[in-house]
C-alpha positions as CSV (number, residue, x, y, z in Angstrom):
1,M,45.2,8.1,76.1
2,S,41.8,7.4,78.0
3,S,40.6,4.3,79.4
4,S,37.5,2.6,77.9
5,V,37.0,0.7,80.9
6,Q,33.7,1.1,82.5
7,Q,33.0,0.7,86.3
8,P,30.1,-1.4,87.1
9,T,27.0,0.6,88.1
10,D,25.1,-2.2,90.2
11,V,27.7,-2.5,92.7
12,N,26.1,-2.8,96.4
13,V,27.3,0.0,98.5
14,V,27.5,-0.2,102.1
15,A,26.5,2.7,104.5
16,D,30.1,4.1,104.9
17,G,30.2,4.7,100.9
18,M,32.7,1.7,100.4
19,A,31.6,-1.1,97.7
20,N,30.3,-4.4,99.3
21,P,33.1,-7.1,98.1
22,A,30.3,-10.1,98.6
23,P,26.8,-9.0,97.9
24,N,24.1,-11.1,98.9
25,P,23.3,-14.0,96.2
26,V,20.0,-13.8,94.5
27,R,18.1,-16.9,93.3
28,R,17.6,-16.4,89.5
29,S,13.9,-17.2,88.4
30,F,13.1,-17.7,84.5
31,T,9.8,-17.2,82.7
32,A,8.3,-19.7,80.7
33,E,9.2,-18.1,77.5
34,Y,12.8,-17.8,78.3
35,R,12.9,-21.7,79.1
36,A,10.9,-22.6,75.9
37,R,13.6,-20.5,74.1
38,V,16.7,-22.0,75.6
39,V,15.3,-25.4,75.3
40,A,14.8,-24.9,71.6
41,E,18.1,-23.5,70.9
42,Y,19.9,-26.2,72.9
43,E,18.2,-28.9,71.1
44,A,18.7,-27.0,67.6
45,A,22.6,-26.7,68.4
46,P,24.7,-29.5,66.7
47,H,26.4,-31.8,69.2
48,G,29.8,-29.7,69.7
49,E,27.9,-26.5,70.1
50,K,25.4,-27.4,73.1
51,A,27.8,-26.5,75.7
52,A,28.4,-23.2,74.1
53,V,24.7,-22.3,74.8
54,L,24.8,-23.4,78.3
55,R,28.0,-21.2,78.8
56,R,26.5,-18.3,77.1
57,E,23.3,-18.3,79.1
58,G,25.0,-19.3,82.4
59,L,23.1,-22.7,82.8
60,Y,23.7,-26.2,83.6
61,Q,22.7,-29.2,81.7
62,S,20.5,-30.4,84.5
63,Q,18.5,-27.4,84.2
64,V,17.6,-27.8,80.6
65,R,16.9,-31.1,80.9
66,E,14.4,-30.4,83.6
67,W,12.8,-28.0,81.6
68,R,12.7,-30.2,78.7
69,A,11.0,-33.0,80.9
70,E,8.3,-30.1,81.9
71,R,7.7,-29.2,78.5
72,D,7.1,-32.8,77.3
73,A,4.8,-33.6,80.2
74,R,2.8,-30.4,79.4
75,A,2.5,-31.5,75.6
76,A,1.3,-34.9,77.0
77,G,-1.3,-33.4,78.9
78,L,0.2,-34.3,82.3
79,V,0.9,-31.8,85.2
80,P,4.5,-31.3,85.5
81,R,6.3,-32.2,88.9
82,R,7.5,-28.9,90.2
83,G,9.4,-29.3,93.4
84,S,10.2,-26.1,95.7
85,H,13.6,-25.3,96.8
86,R,11.9,-24.0,100.1
87,S,10.0,-27.2,101.5
88,S,8.7,-30.4,100.7
89,G,6.5,-33.0,102.1
90,K,9.6,-35.5,102.4
91,S,11.7,-33.2,104.6
92,S,8.6,-32.5,106.9
93,T,8.1,-36.4,107.5
94,S,11.8,-36.7,108.0
95,E,11.6,-33.9,110.5
96,T,8.9,-35.6,112.2
97,D,10.6,-39.0,112.3
98,R,13.8,-37.2,113.7
99,L,11.7,-35.5,116.4
100,R,9.9,-38.7,117.2
101,T,13.4,-40.5,117.4
102,E,14.8,-37.8,119.9
103,N,11.7,-37.8,121.7
104,A,12.1,-41.8,122.5
105,R,15.8,-41.1,123.3
106,L,15.0,-38.4,126.0
107,A,12.2,-40.6,127.4
108,R,14.9,-43.4,127.9
109,E,17.2,-41.0,129.4
110,L,14.7,-39.7,131.9
111,T,13.8,-43.2,132.9
112,T,17.6,-43.8,133.5
113,T,17.9,-40.8,135.6
114,A,14.9,-41.4,137.6
115,A,16.2,-44.8,138.6
116,A,19.4,-43.2,139.6
117,L,17.9,-40.6,141.6
118,E,15.9,-43.5,143.3
119,I,19.1,-45.4,144.1
120,M,20.7,-42.2,145.3
121,G,17.8,-41.6,147.7
122,K,17.9,-44.9,149.1
123,L,21.8,-44.8,149.6
124,Q,21.6,-41.5,151.5
125,G,19.0,-43.2,153.7
126,L,21.3,-46.1,154.2
127,C,24.3,-44.1,155.1
128,A,22.5,-41.4,157.3
129,P,22.1,-42.3,160.9
130,R,18.7,-42.4,162.3
131,G,17.2,-39.0,163.4
132,A,20.1,-37.0,162.3
133,R,19.6,-33.4,160.8
134,S,23.0,-33.1,159.1
135,Y,24.7,-36.0,157.9
136,R,28.5,-36.9,157.9
137,R,30.3,-36.8,154.7
138,F,31.7,-40.2,153.6
139,S,34.4,-40.7,151.1
140,R,33.4,-42.9,148.0
141,W,35.0,-46.0,149.4
142,E,33.2,-45.7,152.8
143,L,29.9,-45.5,150.9
144,E,30.5,-48.3,148.5
145,G,31.8,-50.4,151.6
146,R,28.4,-49.4,153.7
147,F,26.2,-50.2,150.5
148,L,27.8,-53.4,149.7
149,G,27.9,-54.4,153.2
150,L,24.2,-53.9,153.5
151,M,23.4,-55.3,150.1
152,A,25.2,-58.4,151.4
153,Y,23.6,-58.8,154.5
154,P,19.9,-57.1,154.1
155,D,18.6,-58.2,157.4
156,A,21.5,-56.8,159.6
157,E,21.1,-54.0,162.0
158,R,22.9,-50.7,161.5
């Protein structure tokens, strides 16, 4: 017996001759004539047959709803609202807001870091003997004791 199963002819082939199991998806685009035909067919279908039209064409009800609204807007003389899937004004403003928020956060962090560095510089000056080129390494507890002692008695001599 001969088999009547045909192999698909539009299979993506990788360089080594093997078929690509997951070809890159392609966004479908529809002509105005196709949209008009599908909307008319969808509206003409009886209540139980509308889903069959959608399945046969591989569409969603939301697509047909958008196409119908576009058709009605054109019939009323209005310019239909067409959103692009690539970019919109809303995303660019939200991107701007996000960048402004991040900039403000980084400015606050920079101020905090500058204050911490200033304190560390003062602490180093307090802990180093006058005129010394190399500093003795103090433990954390020694530093805290020295710093707190100097803070408690700011006029005391070293």
